[in-house]
Steps between C-alpha positions, in 0.01 A plus 500: 500500500579367845765232555219259597327547163831468318569181687162363388574595138841334517349188653232491233762527227715227658211257541363575152839403359514192724155383384591555134827311547311215671251478210784478249693246709257210469562414866242450770467780756670302778802407283528854360485664843757257637731561202468879528503515881151651516232456764228276357216670696625843387516377141137380511383822668672721244388285208139539620546873560657556158238295316219704658673818377578355156283736289683805639841334457424391142437862403824605669687216324373616161621854567841384621557252218423766240787707637760246384607396154716206408837595356696221333868490591754464222658159475847497651769406255790332680852587397670250275825535691608668821866576570616599847827688461785504751417865566156394626318637197235279341460492124175358367504408134171434323458176310464682167820708515712523187826305536709793368351732759571243772864467388540880506353520852723220630807664344412831664457327837841333471664829400342673799633215719156428644553126469 
């Protein structure tokens, strides 16, 4: 693939994303182009070019979207307490920690002279 063809492919991808972003924005073309710093005539030209090639792109979109699956991220559980010791160490204590365990940890920290 020559650099000229690659450049065309990169431009096509950029403008496809720009057109999709514009559609989702609810803005008029002029306002969107001004907000994004895009040339309005270029936007219209690429929108026309991409819409005439839509059947090909739709098939490519279907192939690409099938390659991804949604993976839910585990919910982050914030620490109940965070102690920053004089030594610079950080101790994060979960909100459900047993009070006896906490007392033993704090005693050990004092004995080690970390605080």
